[in-house]
C-alpha positions as CSV (number, residue, x, y, z in Angstrom):
1,M,-30.6,1.0,-22.1
2,D,-33.0,-0.6,-19.6
3,S,-32.5,-0.6,-15.8
4,K,-30.9,-4.1,-15.6
5,A,-28.5,-3.3,-18.4
6,R,-27.5,-0.1,-16.8
7,L,-27.0,-1.9,-13.4
8,G,-24.7,-4.5,-15.1
9,W,-22.7,-1.8,-16.8
10,M,-22.2,0.1,-13.5
11,M,-21.0,-3.0,-11.7
12,M,-18.4,-3.7,-14.4
13,Q,-17.1,-0.2,-14.8
14,V,-14.1,1.5,-13.0
15,D,-15.6,4.4,-11.3
16,V,-14.6,8.0,-12.0
17,P,-14.4,10.0,-8.8
18,D,-16.4,13.2,-8.7
19,P,-14.2,16.0,-10.1
20,A,-15.6,18.4,-7.6
21,Y,-14.1,16.1,-4.9
22,T,-10.7,15.3,-6.5
23,A,-10.1,18.9,-7.6
24,S,-11.1,20.5,-4.3
25,E,-8.7,22.4,-2.2
26,Q,-9.1,19.8,0.6
27,A,-8.0,17.0,-1.9
28,R,-5.0,19.0,-3.0
29,A,-4.0,19.8,0.6
30,S,-4.3,16.0,1.4
31,F,-2.0,15.2,-1.5
32,R,0.6,17.7,-0.4
33,L,0.5,16.4,3.1
34,A,0.9,12.8,1.9
35,C,3.9,13.9,-0.2
36,R,5.6,15.6,2.8
37,I,5.1,12.6,5.1
38,T,6.4,10.3,2.4
39,L,9.5,12.4,1.8
40,G,10.1,12.4,5.5
41,V,9.9,8.6,5.8
42,V,12.2,8.1,2.8
43,A,14.6,10.7,4.1
44,L,14.7,8.9,7.5
45,L,15.6,5.6,5.7
46,W,18.4,7.3,3.8
47,L,19.7,9.1,6.9
48,V,19.9,5.8,8.7
49,Q,21.7,4.1,5.8
50,I,24.2,7.0,5.4
51,V,25.0,7.1,9.1
52,N,25.4,3.4,9.3
53,E,27.8,3.2,6.4
54,A,29.7,6.3,7.2
55,F,30.5,5.2,10.8
56,G,30.5,1.5,10.2
57,L,27.9,0.9,12.9
58,G,26.8,-2.5,11.5
59,L,23.1,-1.8,12.3
60,E,22.1,-4.8,10.2
61,R,22.6,-6.9,13.3
62,F,19.4,-5.4,14.7
63,G,17.2,-7.1,12.1
64,V,14.6,-9.7,12.8
65,R,16.1,-12.9,14.2
66,P,13.4,-15.6,14.1
67,R,12.5,-17.0,17.6
68,A,15.5,-15.3,19.2
69,W,14.7,-12.9,22.0
70,S,17.5,-10.6,20.7
71,G,15.7,-10.5,17.4
72,L,12.5,-9.0,18.8
73,A,13.8,-5.4,18.4
74,G,14.0,-6.1,14.7
75,I,10.2,-6.1,14.4
76,V,10.4,-2.3,14.9
77,L,13.9,-1.7,13.5
78,A,14.2,-4.0,10.5
79,P,12.2,-1.9,8.1
80,L,14.6,1.0,8.7
81,L,17.7,-1.1,7.9
82,H,19.1,-2.1,4.5
83,A,22.1,-4.2,3.5
84,D,23.5,-1.5,1.2
85,V,22.6,1.6,-0.9
86,A,21.4,-0.6,-3.8
87,H,19.0,-2.4,-1.5
88,L,17.6,0.9,-0.2
89,F,17.5,2.4,-3.7
90,A,15.4,-0.5,-4.9
91,N,12.8,0.2,-2.3
92,T,12.8,4.0,-2.5
93,V,10.6,4.7,-5.6
94,P,8.0,2.1,-4.8
95,L,7.7,3.4,-1.2
96,M,7.3,7.0,-2.5
97,V,4.5,6.0,-4.8
98,L,2.7,3.6,-2.5
99,I,2.9,5.6,0.8
100,T,1.7,8.7,-1.0
101,A,-1.1,6.8,-2.6
102,T,-2.2,5.2,0.7
103,L,-2.1,8.4,2.6
104,H,-3.9,10.5,-0.1
105,L,-6.5,8.0,-1.3
106,Y,-7.2,6.2,2.0
107,P,-6.4,8.6,4.9
108,N,-8.7,7.0,7.5
109,A,-7.7,3.4,6.6
110,A,-4.0,4.4,6.6
111,L,-4.1,5.0,10.3
112,R,-4.7,1.2,10.7
113,V,-3.0,-0.1,7.6
114,L,0.4,1.4,7.9
115,P,1.1,0.2,11.5
116,A,-0.2,-3.3,10.5
117,I,2.0,-3.5,7.4
118,Y,5.0,-2.0,9.3
119,L,4.9,-4.3,12.3
120,G,3.0,-7.3,11.0
121,P,5.7,-8.8,8.6
122,G,8.3,-8.6,11.3
123,I,6.1,-10.4,13.8
124,A,5.2,-13.1,11.2
125,V,8.9,-13.6,10.3
126,W,10.0,-13.8,14.0
127,L,7.4,-16.5,14.6
128,L,7.7,-18.5,11.3
129,G,10.8,-17.3,9.3
130,R,13.9,-19.3,8.6
131,A,17.0,-18.7,10.7
132,S,18.6,-15.6,9.3
133,I,18.7,-11.8,9.9
134,H,15.8,-10.2,8.0
135,I,16.1,-6.5,7.2
136,G,14.7,-4.0,4.8
137,A,11.5,-2.1,4.0
138,S,10.4,-4.6,1.3
139,G,7.6,-5.8,3.6
140,L,6.2,-2.3,3.4
141,V,6.4,-2.3,-0.4
142,Y,4.6,-5.6,-0.8
143,G,2.1,-4.8,1.8
144,L,1.2,-1.4,0.5
145,L,1.2,-2.7,-3.1
146,A,-1.3,-5.4,-2.2
147,Y,-3.4,-3.0,-0.1
148,V,-3.6,-0.2,-2.7
149,F,-4.3,-2.5,-5.6
150,I,-7.0,-4.6,-4.0
151,A,-8.6,-1.6,-2.2
152,G,-8.8,0.1,-5.6
153,L,-10.4,-3.0,-7.2
154,I,-13.0,-3.3,-4.4
155,R,-13.8,0.4,-4.5
156,H,-13.6,0.6,-8.3
157,D,-11.2,3.4,-7.8
158,R,-9.1,3.9,-10.9
159,R,-6.6,6.2,-9.1
160,A,-5.5,3.4,-6.8
161,I,-5.4,0.9,-9.5
162,A,-3.2,3.2,-11.7
163,A,-0.8,3.7,-8.8
164,S,-0.4,0.0,-8.3
165,L,0.0,-0.7,-12.0
166,L,2.7,2.0,-12.2
167,V,4.7,0.2,-9.5
168,C,4.1,-3.2,-11.1
169,F,5.2,-1.8,-14.5
170,L,8.4,-0.3,-13.0
171,Y,9.1,-3.3,-10.8
172,G,7.4,-6.2,-12.5
173,S,9.8,-8.7,-11.0
174,L,8.2,-8.0,-7.5
175,I,5.9,-11.0,-8.0
176,W,8.9,-13.4,-7.7
177,G,9.8,-11.9,-4.3
178,I,7.1,-13.8,-2.5
179,L,8.6,-17.2,-3.6
180,P,11.6,-18.9,-2.0
181,I,13.8,-18.5,-5.1
182,Q,16.7,-16.4,-3.9
183,P,18.2,-17.5,-0.5
184,A,19.6,-14.0,0.2
185,M,16.1,-12.5,-0.1
186,S,13.6,-12.4,2.8
187,W,10.7,-13.8,0.8
188,E,8.9,-14.5,4.1
189,T,8.8,-10.8,4.8
190,H,7.5,-10.1,1.3
191,L,4.8,-12.8,1.5
192,A,3.7,-11.7,5.0
193,G,3.5,-8.1,3.9
194,A,1.4,-9.0,0.8
195,L,-1.0,-11.1,2.8
196,I,-1.5,-8.4,5.5
197,G,-2.0,-5.8,2.8
198,A,-4.6,-7.9,1.1
199,V,-6.5,-8.8,4.3
200,S,-6.5,-5.1,5.3
201,A,-7.9,-4.1,2.0
202,V,-10.9,-6.4,2.5
203,A,-11.4,-5.7,6.1
204,L,-11.3,-1.9,5.6
205,R,-13.2,-1.8,2.3
206,H,-16.0,0.4,3.7
207,L,-13.6,3.3,4.6
208,D,-12.5,6.2,2.3
209,I,-14.9,5.5,-0.6
210,P,-14.7,8.6,-2.8
211,P,-17.9,10.2,-4.2
212,R,-18.5,8.8,-7.7
213,R,-19.2,11.0,-10.7
214,R,-22.8,10.6,-11.8
215,Y,-23.9,10.7,-15.4
216,S,-26.9,12.4,-16.7
217,W,-28.6,9.1,-17.7
218,E,-28.3,7.9,-14.2
219,D,-30.2,10.9,-12.9
220,E,-32.8,10.4,-15.6
221,A,-33.1,6.7,-14.6
222,D,-33.5,7.6,-10.9
223,N,-36.2,10.2,-11.8
224,A,-38.0,7.7,-13.9
225,D,-37.9,5.0,-11.2
226,E,-39.1,7.5,-8.7
227,K,-41.9,8.5,-11.0
228,H,-42.9,4.9,-11.5
229,G,-42.8,4.3,-7.8
230,R,-45.3,7.1,-7.3
231,E,-47.6,5.7,-9.9
């Protein structure tokens, strides 16, 4: 295999992270921390829902109300609120997979991505959304799905791609959520989250690139090129 052919093959492949990196104690500790944070976030969502239903608080009224001053609080509160248990349950598994993947695979980018995806859809909906009360963590789901998948493609990181494909496989109908098909669904939140996630993946593409596993023929090629350069 000549140098040009090897280069083309390397550009097309999905990289395999260096096992010394992915199997290190630091990587395992990062995964455990990501799992704990994710469980804490999901537990908070369920606590809010249980308390809301148990005491009949009607917290849904604090969702995003587009272009209404009273709806500004929903930018922060809406992702914590759900219409019912079924609504929250539908978001739980995707959130667990995607938050864990984001925190574990992209810890530095996550410090910027998570606030943007949490607050961004609410701001967009407040400015541009139709008159309604918009609630739910679906904007987070769509934003993180777009971020993890596109970031994985850009970095050739098969771990991120696998996490995104798992969510798509389990919840393949998510794609329809960004279209104005169901009046009761806040498709604006979904679309805004997906766009913010995609833009974030491109903007932060240089962060959290894992060391790639090198193959013996690559080392041989580098040595040969170095030798030819000396000659």
